PQR file with spaces between the fields and no chain letter, atoms N, CA, C, O and H, PARSE charges and radii, in Angstrom:
ATOM       1  N    MET     1     162.249   79.592  153.818 -0.4000 1.5000
ATOM       2  CA   MET     1     162.006   80.806  154.553 -0.0000 2.0000
ATOM       3  C    MET     1     163.239   81.686  154.380  0.5500 1.7000
ATOM       4  O    MET     1     164.362   81.243  154.621 -0.5500 1.4000
ATOM       5  N    SER     2     163.035   82.889  153.977 -0.4000 1.5000
ATOM       6  CA   SER     2     164.152   83.790  153.723 -0.0000 2.0000
ATOM       7  C    SER     2     164.288   84.794  154.868  0.5500 1.7000
ATOM       8  O    SER     2     163.316   85.433  155.270 -0.5500 1.4000
ATOM       9  H    SER     2     162.123   83.249  153.782  0.4000 1.0000
ATOM      10  N    PHE     3     165.491   84.917  155.374 -0.4000 1.5000
ATOM      11  CA   PHE     3     165.769   85.859  156.452 -0.0000 2.0000
ATOM      12  C    PHE     3     166.814   86.886  156.052  0.5500 1.7000
ATOM      13  O    PHE     3     167.352   87.588  156.908 -0.5500 1.4000
ATOM      14  H    PHE     3     166.281   84.398  155.047  0.4000 1.0000
ATOM      15  N    GLY     4     167.106   86.981  154.770 -0.4000 1.5000
ATOM      16  CA   GLY     4     168.125   87.923  154.323 -0.0000 2.0000
ATOM      17  C    GLY     4     169.515   87.330  154.513  0.5500 1.7000
ATOM      18  O    GLY     4     169.669   86.162  154.871 -0.5500 1.4000
ATOM      19  H    GLY     4     166.669   86.410  154.075  0.4000 1.0000
ATOM      20  N    ALA     5     170.521   88.163  154.265 -0.4000 1.5000
ATOM      21  CA   ALA     5     171.898   87.690  154.388 -0.0000 2.0000
ATOM      22  C    ALA     5     172.815   88.856  154.717  0.5500 1.7000
ATOM      23  O    ALA     5     172.453   90.023  154.566 -0.5500 1.4000
ATOM      24  H    ALA     5     170.395   89.112  153.975  0.4000 1.0000
ATOM      25  N    GLY     6     173.999   88.510  155.165 -0.4000 1.5000
ATOM      26  CA   GLY     6     175.003   89.535  155.435 -0.0000 2.0000
ATOM      27  C    GLY     6     174.640   90.417  156.613  0.5500 1.7000
ATOM      28  O    GLY     6     174.039   89.958  157.584 -0.5500 1.4000
ATOM      29  H    GLY     6     174.293   87.562  155.288  0.4000 1.0000
ATOM      30  N    SER     7     175.008   91.681  156.521 -0.4000 1.5000
ATOM      31  CA   SER     7     174.785   92.606  157.632 -0.0000 2.0000
ATOM      32  C    SER     7     173.312   92.933  157.836  0.5500 1.7000
ATOM      33  O    SER     7     172.937   93.458  158.884 -0.5500 1.4000
ATOM      34  H    SER     7     175.497   92.053  155.732  0.4000 1.0000
ATOM      35  N    ARG     8     172.476   92.634  156.856 -0.4000 1.5000
ATOM      36  CA   ARG     8     171.042   92.917  156.985 -0.0000 2.0000
ATOM      37  C    ARG     8     170.224   91.663  157.308  0.5500 1.7000
ATOM      38  O    ARG     8     169.002   91.657  157.165 -0.5500 1.4000
ATOM      39  H    ARG     8     172.781   92.208  156.004  0.4000 1.0000
ATOM      40  N    ARG     9     170.897   90.624  157.735 -0.4000 1.5000
ATOM      41  CA   ARG     9     170.208   89.379  158.096 -0.0000 2.0000
ATOM      42  C    ARG     9     169.323   89.621  159.320  0.5500 1.7000
ATOM      43  O    ARG     9     169.677   90.377  160.225 -0.5500 1.4000
ATOM      44  H    ARG     9     171.890   90.629  157.851  0.4000 1.0000
ATOM      45  N    CYS    10     168.183   88.971  159.325 -0.4000 1.5000
ATOM      46  CA   CYS    10     167.223   89.094  160.425 -0.0000 2.0000
ATOM      47  C    CYS    10     167.856   88.607  161.729  0.5500 1.7000
ATOM      48  O    CYS    10     168.416   87.511  161.776 -0.5500 1.4000
ATOM      49  H    CYS    10     167.895   88.357  158.591  0.4000 1.0000
ATOM      50  N    ILE    11     167.768   89.416  162.785 -0.4000 1.5000
ATOM      51  CA   ILE    11     168.385   89.020  164.059 -0.0000 2.0000
ATOM      52  C    ILE    11     167.590   87.914  164.754  0.5500 1.7000
ATOM      53  O    ILE    11     168.112   87.266  165.661 -0.5500 1.4000
ATOM      54  H    ILE    11     167.313   90.306  162.747  0.4000 1.0000
ATOM      55  N    GLY    12     166.359   87.690  164.352 -0.4000 1.5000
ATOM      56  CA   GLY    12     165.540   86.644  164.959 -0.0000 2.0000
ATOM      57  C    GLY    12     165.497   85.358  164.156  0.5500 1.7000
ATOM      58  O    GLY    12     164.688   84.479  164.451 -0.5500 1.4000
ATOM      59  H    GLY    12     165.935   88.216  163.615  0.4000 1.0000
ATOM      60  N    ALA    13     166.351   85.227  163.143 -0.4000 1.5000
ATOM      61  CA   ALA    13     166.301   84.061  162.254 -0.0000 2.0000
ATOM      62  C    ALA    13     166.539   82.756  163.005  0.5500 1.7000
ATOM      63  O    ALA    13     165.799   81.793  162.806 -0.5500 1.4000
ATOM      64  H    ALA    13     167.008   85.941  162.903  0.4000 1.0000
ATOM      65  N    ALA    14     167.544   82.705  163.856 -0.4000 1.5000
ATOM      66  CA   ALA    14     167.856   81.467  164.575 -0.0000 2.0000
ATOM      67  C    ALA    14     166.697   81.065  165.484  0.5500 1.7000
ATOM      68  O    ALA    14     166.358   79.885  165.567 -0.5500 1.4000
ATOM      69  H    ALA    14     168.145   83.488  164.018  0.4000 1.0000
ATOM      70  N    LEU    15     166.090   82.030  166.163 -0.4000 1.5000
ATOM      71  CA   LEU    15     164.955   81.744  167.034 -0.0000 2.0000
ATOM      72  C    LEU    15     163.761   81.249  166.219  0.5500 1.7000
ATOM      73  O    LEU    15     163.080   80.308  166.628 -0.5500 1.4000
ATOM      74  H    LEU    15     166.365   82.989  166.096  0.4000 1.0000
ATOM      75  N    ALA    16     163.506   81.868  165.082 -0.4000 1.5000
ATOM      76  CA   ALA    16     162.382   81.463  164.234 -0.0000 2.0000
ATOM      77  C    ALA    16     162.562   80.038  163.720  0.5500 1.7000
ATOM      78  O    ALA    16     161.608   79.260  163.720 -0.5500 1.4000
ATOM      79  H    ALA    16     164.059   82.632  164.749  0.4000 1.0000
ATOM      80  N    VAL    17     163.758   79.688  163.286 -0.4000 1.5000
ATOM      81  CA   VAL    17     164.022   78.328  162.795 -0.0000 2.0000
ATOM      82  C    VAL    17     163.868   77.325  163.938  0.5500 1.7000
ATOM      83  O    VAL    17     163.298   76.251  163.745 -0.5500 1.4000
ATOM      84  H    VAL    17     164.533   80.320  163.286  0.4000 1.0000
ATOM      85  N    TYR    18     164.369   77.666  165.117 -0.4000 1.5000
ATOM      86  CA   TYR    18     164.231   76.796  166.289 -0.0000 2.0000
ATOM      87  C    TYR    18     162.754   76.558  166.607  0.5500 1.7000
ATOM      88  O    TYR    18     162.350   75.423  166.857 -0.5500 1.4000
ATOM      89  H    TYR    18     164.832   78.539  165.273  0.4000 1.0000
ATOM      90  N    GLU    19     161.953   77.617  166.597 -0.4000 1.5000
ATOM      91  CA   GLU    19     160.527   77.484  166.888 -0.0000 2.0000
ATOM      92  C    GLU    19     159.817   76.629  165.843  0.5500 1.7000
ATOM      93  O    GLU    19     158.940   75.836  166.188 -0.5500 1.4000
ATOM      94  H    GLU    19     162.282   78.539  166.394  0.4000 1.0000
ATOM      95  N    MET    20     160.182   76.778  164.573 -0.4000 1.5000
ATOM      96  CA   MET    20     159.568   75.957  163.523 -0.0000 2.0000
ATOM      97  C    MET    20     159.877   74.478  163.744  0.5500 1.7000
ATOM      98  O    MET    20     158.998   73.631  163.586 -0.5500 1.4000
ATOM      99  H    MET    20     160.894   77.422  164.293  0.4000 1.0000
ATOM     100  N    LYS    21     161.120   74.162  164.109 -0.4000 1.5000
ATOM     101  CA   LYS    21     161.503   72.771  164.365 -0.0000 2.0000
ATOM     102  C    LYS    21     160.765   72.225  165.581  0.5500 1.7000
ATOM     103  O    LYS    21     160.332   71.072  165.583 -0.5500 1.4000
ATOM     104  H    LYS    21     161.835   74.850  164.237  0.4000 1.0000
ATOM     105  N    LEU    22     160.622   73.046  166.611 -0.4000 1.5000
ATOM     106  CA   LEU    22     159.921   72.629  167.821 -0.0000 2.0000
ATOM     107  C    LEU    22     158.452   72.331  167.529  0.5500 1.7000
ATOM     108  O    LEU    22     157.926   71.317  167.987 -0.5500 1.4000
ATOM     109  H    LEU    22     160.973   73.982  166.609  0.4000 1.0000
ATOM     110  N    ILE    23     157.798   73.188  166.784 -0.4000 1.5000
ATOM     111  CA   ILE    23     156.391   72.979  166.430 -0.0000 2.0000
ATOM     112  C    ILE    23     156.230   71.727  165.574  0.5500 1.7000
ATOM     113  O    ILE    23     155.307   70.943  165.796 -0.5500 1.4000
ATOM     114  H    ILE    23     158.226   74.011  166.411  0.4000 1.0000
ATOM     115  N    LEU    24     157.115   71.529  164.600 -0.4000 1.5000
ATOM     116  CA   LEU    24     157.052   70.329  163.762 -0.0000 2.0000
ATOM     117  C    LEU    24     157.231   69.072  164.607  0.5500 1.7000
ATOM     118  O    LEU    24     156.505   68.096  164.418 -0.5500 1.4000
ATOM     119  H    LEU    24     157.865   72.165  164.420  0.4000 1.0000
ATOM     120  N    ALA    25     158.182   69.082  165.534 -0.4000 1.5000
ATOM     121  CA   ALA    25     158.403   67.921  166.403 -0.0000 2.0000
ATOM     122  C    ALA    25     157.170   67.626  167.247  0.5500 1.7000
ATOM     123  O    ALA    25     156.802   66.463  167.419 -0.5500 1.4000
ATOM     124  H    ALA    25     158.771   69.875  165.688  0.4000 1.0000
ATOM     125  N    ARG    26     156.529   68.662  167.772 -0.4000 1.5000
ATOM     126  CA   ARG    26     155.316   68.458  168.582 -0.0000 2.0000
ATOM     127  C    ARG    26     154.170   67.901  167.741  0.5500 1.7000
ATOM     128  O    ARG    26     153.421   67.039  168.202 -0.5500 1.4000
ATOM     129  H    ARG    26     156.827   69.606  167.633  0.4000 1.0000
ATOM     130  N    LEU    27     154.034   68.389  166.517 -0.4000 1.5000
ATOM     131  CA   LEU    27     152.991   67.863  165.633 -0.0000 2.0000
ATOM     132  C    LEU    27     153.234   66.395  165.315  0.5500 1.7000
ATOM     133  O    LEU    27     152.305   65.588  165.362 -0.5500 1.4000
ATOM     134  H    LEU    27     154.642   69.089  166.143  0.4000 1.0000
ATOM     135  N    LEU    28     154.479   66.041  164.990 -0.4000 1.5000
ATOM     136  CA   LEU    28     154.797   64.658  164.640 -0.0000 2.0000
ATOM     137  C    LEU    28     154.656   63.729  165.836  0.5500 1.7000
ATOM     138  O    LEU    28     154.320   62.555  165.678 -0.5500 1.4000
ATOM     139  H    LEU    28     155.233   66.697  164.952  0.4000 1.0000
ATOM     140  N    ARG    29     154.911   64.247  167.028 -0.4000 1.5000
ATOM     141  CA   ARG    29     154.808   63.430  168.232 -0.0000 2.0000
ATOM     142  C    ARG    29     153.359   63.271  168.698  0.5500 1.7000
ATOM     143  O    ARG    29     152.991   62.223  169.229 -0.5500 1.4000
ATOM     144  H    ARG    29     155.185   65.200  167.157  0.4000 1.0000
ATOM     145  N    GLY    30     152.552   64.285  168.505 -0.4000 1.5000
ATOM     146  CA   GLY    30     151.207   64.274  169.049 -0.0000 2.0000
ATOM     147  C    GLY    30     150.113   63.811  168.106  0.5500 1.7000
ATOM     148  O    GLY    30     148.974   63.614  168.527 -0.5500 1.4000
ATOM     149  H    GLY    30     152.851   65.136  168.074  0.4000 1.0000
ATOM     150  N    PHE    31     150.447   63.633  166.826 -0.4000 1.5000
ATOM     151  CA   PHE    31     149.426   63.269  165.851 -0.0000 2.0000
ATOM     152  C    PHE    31     149.949   62.210  164.897  0.5500 1.7000
ATOM     153  O    PHE    31     151.154   62.088  164.676 -0.5500 1.4000
ATOM     154  H    PHE    31     151.373   63.793  166.484  0.4000 1.0000
ATOM     155  N    GLN    32     149.016   61.446  164.335 -0.4000 1.5000
ATOM     156  CA   GLN    32     149.338   60.495  163.272 -0.0000 2.0000
ATOM     157  C    GLN    32     148.790   61.066  161.976  0.5500 1.7000
ATOM     158  O    GLN    32     147.661   61.553  161.934 -0.5500 1.4000
ATOM     159  H    GLN    32     148.038   61.546  164.514  0.4000 1.0000
ATOM     160  N    PHE    33     149.580   61.007  160.932 -0.4000 1.5000
ATOM     161  CA   PHE    33     149.187   61.531  159.626 -0.0000 2.0000
ATOM     162  C    PHE    33     149.060   60.366  158.658  0.5500 1.7000
ATOM     163  O    PHE    33     149.988   59.575  158.494 -0.5500 1.4000
ATOM     164  H    PHE    33     150.498   60.612  160.966  0.4000 1.0000
ATOM     165  N    ARG    34     147.889   60.270  158.014 -0.4000 1.5000
ATOM     166  CA   ARG    34     147.643   59.191  157.048 -0.0000 2.0000
ATOM     167  C    ARG    34     147.102   59.786  155.761  0.5500 1.7000
ATOM     168  O    ARG    34     146.348   60.760  155.774 -0.5500 1.4000
ATOM     169  H    ARG    34     147.135   60.913  158.147  0.4000 1.0000
ATOM     170  N    LEU    35     147.499   59.185  154.651 -0.4000 1.5000
ATOM     171  CA   LEU    35     146.929   59.581  153.364 -0.0000 2.0000
ATOM     172  C    LEU    35     145.507   59.048  153.268  0.5500 1.7000
ATOM     173  O    LEU    35     145.235   57.927  153.699 -0.5500 1.4000
ATOM     174  H    LEU    35     148.111   58.394  154.640  0.4000 1.0000
ATOM     175  N    THR    36     144.604   59.833  152.713 -0.4000 1.5000
ATOM     176  CA   THR    36     143.222   59.390  152.521 -0.0000 2.0000
ATOM     177  C    THR    36     143.103   58.686  151.172  0.5500 1.7000
ATOM     178  O    THR    36     143.993   58.820  150.332 -0.5500 1.4000
ATOM     179  H    THR    36     144.824   60.743  152.363  0.4000 1.0000
ATOM     180  N    PRO    37     142.022   57.939  150.950 -0.5600 1.5000
ATOM     181  CA   PRO    37     141.828   57.289  149.649  0.2800 2.0000
ATOM     182  C    PRO    37     141.825   58.282  148.481  0.5500 1.7000
ATOM     183  O    PRO    37     142.160   57.909  147.357 -0.5500 1.4000
ATOM     184  N    ALA    38     141.456   59.527  148.731 -0.4000 1.5000
ATOM     185  CA   ALA    38     141.460   60.530  147.660 -0.0000 2.0000
ATOM     186  C    ALA    38     142.873   60.802  147.153  0.5500 1.7000
ATOM     187  O    ALA    38     143.051   61.327  146.054 -0.5500 1.4000
ATOM     188  H    ALA    38     141.184   59.830  149.644  0.4000 1.0000
ATOM     189  N    SER    39     143.876   60.444  147.951 -0.4000 1.5000
ATOM     190  CA   SER    39     145.266   60.684  147.556 -0.0000 2.0000
ATOM     191  C    SER    39     145.861   59.523  146.775  0.5500 1.7000
ATOM     192  O    SER    39     147.043   59.553  146.433 -0.5500 1.4000
ATOM     193  H    SER    39     143.732   60.017  148.844  0.4000 1.0000
ATOM     194  N    ASP    40     145.059   58.497  146.486 -0.4000 1.5000
ATOM     195  CA   ASP    40     145.561   57.325  145.766 -0.0000 2.0000
ATOM     196  C    ASP    40     145.678   57.540  144.266  0.5500 1.7000
ATOM     197  O    ASP    40     146.163   56.663  143.552 -0.5500 1.4000
ATOM     198  H    ASP    40     144.099   58.473  146.764  0.4000 1.0000
ATOM     199  N    ARG    41     145.243   58.687  143.783 -0.4000 1.5000
ATOM     200  CA   ARG    41     145.330   58.958  142.345 -0.0000 2.0000
ATOM     201  C    ARG    41     146.794   59.113  141.934  0.5500 1.7000
ATOM     202  O    ARG    41     147.624   59.529  142.743 -0.5500 1.4000
ATOM     203  H    ARG    41     144.849   59.400  144.363  0.4000 1.0000
ATOM     204  N    PRO    42     147.112   58.781  140.680 -0.5600 1.5000
ATOM     205  CA   PRO    42     148.488   58.963  140.203  0.2800 2.0000
ATOM     206  C    PRO    42     148.919   60.424  140.350  0.5500 1.7000
ATOM     207  O    PRO    42     148.160   61.346  140.050 -0.5500 1.4000
ATOM     208  N    ASN    43     150.132   60.609  140.808 -0.4000 1.5000
ATOM     209  CA   ASN    43     150.633   61.953  141.055 -0.0000 2.0000
ATOM     210  C    ASN    43     152.043   62.067  140.478  0.5500 1.7000
ATOM     211  O    ASN    43     152.966   61.401  140.944 -0.5500 1.4000
ATOM     212  H    ASN    43     150.749   59.860  141.051  0.4000 1.0000
ATOM     213  N    HIS    44     152.200   62.896  139.485 -0.4000 1.5000
ATOM     214  CA   HIS    44     153.502   63.123  138.872 -0.0000 2.0000
ATOM     215  C    HIS    44     153.945   64.538  139.227  0.5500 1.7000
ATOM     216  O    HIS    44     153.315   65.504  138.795 -0.5500 1.4000
ATOM     217  H    HIS    44     151.449   63.438  139.106  0.4000 1.0000
ATOM     218  N    PRO    45     155.018   64.678  140.007 -0.5600 1.5000
ATOM     219  CA   PRO    45     155.452   66.011  140.439  0.2800 2.0000
ATOM     220  C    PRO    45     155.752   66.930  139.259  0.5500 1.7000
ATOM     221  O    PRO    45     156.185   66.483  138.197 -0.5500 1.4000
ATOM     222  N    ARG    46     155.512   68.220  139.468 -0.4000 1.5000
ATOM     223  CA   ARG    46     155.852   69.207  138.448 -0.0000 2.0000
ATOM     224  C    ARG    46     156.674   70.314  139.100  0.5500 1.7000
ATOM     225  O    ARG    46     156.629   70.522  140.312 -0.5500 1.4000
ATOM     226  H    ARG    46     155.160   68.583  140.331  0.4000 1.0000
ATOM     227  N    ARG    47     157.414   71.007  138.267 -0.4000 1.5000
ATOM     228  CA   ARG    47     158.266   72.090  138.768 -0.0000 2.0000
ATOM     229  C    ARG    47     157.432   73.289  139.169  0.5500 1.7000
ATOM     230  O    ARG    47     156.515   73.696  138.456 -0.5500 1.4000
ATOM     231  H    ARG    47     157.451   70.839  137.282  0.4000 1.0000
ATOM     232  N    ARG    48     157.763   73.844  140.315 -0.4000 1.5000
ATOM     233  CA   ARG    48     157.179   75.101  140.796 -0.0000 2.0000
ATOM     234  C    ARG    48     158.347   75.975  141.228  0.5500 1.7000
ATOM     235  O    ARG    48     158.729   75.989  142.398 -0.5500 1.4000
ATOM     236  H    ARG    48     158.508   73.513  140.894  0.4000 1.0000
ATOM     237  N    GLY    49     158.900   76.690  140.288 -0.4000 1.5000
ATOM     238  CA   GLY    49     160.091   77.481  140.599 -0.0000 2.0000
ATOM     239  C    GLY    49     161.283   76.560  140.790  0.5500 1.7000
ATOM     240  O    GLY    49     161.658   75.825  139.876 -0.5500 1.4000
ATOM     241  H    GLY    49     158.590   76.679  139.337  0.4000 1.0000
ATOM     242  N    PHE    50     161.879   76.598  141.980 -0.4000 1.5000
ATOM     243  CA   PHE    50     163.047   75.761  142.268 -0.0000 2.0000
ATOM     244  C    PHE    50     162.685   74.432  142.912  0.5500 1.7000
ATOM     245  O    PHE    50     163.557   73.590  143.123 -0.5500 1.4000
ATOM     246  H    PHE    50     161.574   77.195  142.721  0.4000 1.0000
ATOM     247  N    THR    51     161.414   74.234  143.227 -0.4000 1.5000
ATOM     248  CA   THR    51     161.003   73.022  143.919 -0.0000 2.0000
ATOM     249  C    THR    51     160.017   72.222  143.079  0.5500 1.7000
ATOM     250  O    THR    51     159.562   72.674  142.028 -0.5500 1.4000
ATOM     251  H    THR    51     160.705   74.918  143.056  0.4000 1.0000
ATOM     252  N    LEU    52     159.698   71.034  143.560 -0.4000 1.5000
ATOM     253  CA   LEU    52     158.695   70.192  142.917 -0.0000 2.0000
ATOM     254  C    LEU    52     157.425   70.229  143.751  0.5500 1.7000
ATOM     255  O    LEU    52     157.479   70.330  144.976 -0.5500 1.4000
ATOM     256  H    LEU    52     160.067   70.667  144.414  0.4000 1.0000
ATOM     257  N    GLY    53     156.283   70.145  143.080 -0.4000 1.5000
ATOM     258  CA   GLY    53     154.999   70.133  143.772 -0.0000 2.0000
ATOM     259  C    GLY    53     154.081   69.108  143.159  0.5500 1.7000
ATOM     260  O    GLY    53     154.276   68.709  142.011 -0.5500 1.4000
ATOM     261  H    GLY    53     156.239   70.063  142.084  0.4000 1.0000
ATOM     262  N    PRO    54     153.073   68.670  143.911 -0.5600 1.5000
ATOM     263  CA   PRO    54     152.144   67.665  143.391  0.2800 2.0000
ATOM     264  C    PRO    54     151.225   68.261  142.332  0.5500 1.7000
ATOM     265  O    PRO    54     150.935   69.457  142.348 -0.5500 1.4000
ATOM     266  N    THR    55     150.769   67.410  141.410 -0.4000 1.5000
ATOM     267  CA   THR    55     149.835   67.862  140.378 -0.0000 2.0000
ATOM     268  C    THR    55     148.394   67.750  140.853  0.5500 1.7000
ATOM     269  O    THR    55     147.509   68.422  140.322 -0.5500 1.4000
ATOM     270  H    THR    55     151.005   66.438  141.397  0.4000 1.0000
ATOM     271  N    VAL    56     148.154   66.910  141.847 -0.4000 1.5000
ATOM     272  CA   VAL    56     146.821   66.764  142.439 -0.0000 2.0000
ATOM     273  C    VAL    56     146.943   67.013  143.941  0.5500 1.7000
ATOM     274  O    VAL    56     148.019   66.827  144.509 -0.5500 1.4000
ATOM     275  H    VAL    56     148.872   66.364  142.279  0.4000 1.0000
ATOM     276  N    PRO    57     145.861   67.428  144.589 -0.5600 1.5000
ATOM     277  CA   PRO    57     145.936   67.675  146.033  0.2800 2.0000
ATOM     278  C    PRO    57     146.306   66.414  146.813  0.5500 1.7000
ATOM     279  O    PRO    57     145.904   65.309  146.451 -0.5500 1.4000
ATOM     280  N    VAL    58     147.064   66.590  147.871 -0.4000 1.5000
ATOM     281  CA   VAL    58     147.420   65.500  148.770 -0.0000 2.0000
ATOM     282  C    VAL    58     146.562   65.667  150.023  0.5500 1.7000
ATOM     283  O    VAL    58     146.728   66.628  150.774 -0.5500 1.4000
ATOM     284  H    VAL    58     147.391   67.488  148.165  0.4000 1.0000
ATOM     285  N    CYS    59     145.651   64.730  150.240 -0.4000 1.5000
ATOM     286  CA   CYS    59     144.724   64.816  151.370 -0.0000 2.0000
ATOM     287  C    CYS    59     145.231   63.949  152.522  0.5500 1.7000
ATOM     288  O    CYS    59     145.578   62.783  152.333 -0.5500 1.4000
ATOM     289  H    CYS    59     145.517   63.949  149.630  0.4000 1.0000
ATOM     290  N    LEU    60     145.266   64.536  153.714 -0.4000 1.5000
ATOM     291  CA   LEU    60     145.727   63.827  154.901 -0.0000 2.0000
ATOM     292  C    LEU    60     144.614   63.724  155.924  0.5500 1.7000
ATOM     293  O    LEU    60     143.779   64.619  156.057 -0.5500 1.4000
ATOM     294  H    LEU    60     144.984   65.483  153.868  0.4000 1.0000
ATOM     295  N    GLN    61     144.619   62.619  156.641 -0.4000 1.5000
ATOM     296  CA   GLN    61     143.757   62.467  157.800 -0.0000 2.0000
ATOM     297  C    GLN    61     144.669   62.627  159.009  0.5500 1.7000
ATOM     298  O    GLN    61     145.683   61.938  159.120 -0.5500 1.4000
ATOM     299  H    GLN    61     145.297   61.892  156.533  0.4000 1.0000
ATOM     300  N    VAL    62     144.313   63.527  159.907 -0.4000 1.5000
ATOM     301  CA   VAL    62     145.128   63.793  161.089 -0.0000 2.0000
ATOM     302  C    VAL    62     144.377   63.274  162.304  0.5500 1.7000
ATOM     303  O    VAL    62     143.249   63.684  162.576 -0.5500 1.4000
ATOM     304  H    VAL    62     143.489   64.086  159.817  0.4000 1.0000
ATOM     305  N    VAL    63     145.026   62.354  163.039 -0.4000 1.5000
ATOM     306  CA   VAL    63     144.405   61.720  164.196 -0.0000 2.0000
ATOM     307  C    VAL    63     145.289   61.955  165.411  0.5500 1.7000
ATOM     308  O    VAL    63     146.510   61.815  165.337 -0.5500 1.4000
ATOM     309  H    VAL    63     145.942   62.020  162.818  0.4000 1.0000
ATOM     310  N    SER    64     144.668   62.312  166.526 -0.4000 1.5000
ATOM     311  CA   SER    64     145.421   62.522  167.759 -0.0000 2.0000
ATOM     312  C    SER    64     146.057   61.213  168.201  0.5500 1.7000
ATOM     313  O    SER    64     145.400   60.172  168.220 -0.5500 1.4000
ATOM     314  H    SER    64     143.676   62.426  166.586  0.4000 1.0000
ATOM     315  N    ALA    65     147.323   61.264  168.552 -0.4000 1.5000
ATOM     316  CA   ALA    65     148.054   60.083  169.010 -0.0000 2.0000
ATOM     317  C    ALA    65     148.063   60.093  170.534  0.5500 1.7000
ATOM     318  O    ALA    65     149.076   60.410  171.158 -0.5500 1.4000
ATOM     319  H    ALA    65     147.858   62.110  168.536  0.4000 1.0000
ATOM     320  N    GLN    66     146.925   59.743  171.124 -0.4000 1.5000
ATOM     321  CA   GLN    66     146.825   59.754  172.584 -0.0000 2.0000
ATOM     322  C    GLN    66     147.646   58.621  173.155  0.5500 1.7000
ATOM     323  O    GLN    66     147.543   57.473  172.724 -0.5500 1.4000
ATOM     324  H    GLN    66     146.102   59.486  170.617  0.4000 1.0000
ATOM     325  N    ARG    67     148.457   58.963  174.128 -0.4000 1.5000
ATOM     326  CA   ARG    67     149.349   57.961  174.739 -0.0000 2.0000
ATOM     327  C    ARG    67     148.933   57.710  176.160  0.5500 1.7000
ATOM     328  O    ARG    67     149.553   56.902  176.851 -0.5500 1.4000
ATOM     329  H    ARG    67     148.540   59.896  174.478  0.4000 1.0000
């Protein structure tokens, strides 16, 4: 996520990053994530700009983690 730099940096960048971390923590705490059988195919990462990405879709099953 790009928020600019220097004197033109977004003034809400710290709040936005905090909110993203909070949402991720709530998702990880409230749900279980499992790979589906469709994701068992061989997957060799490929370059996508500066990052690596999957060559085939990664399918997840999301289940509520009721406590």
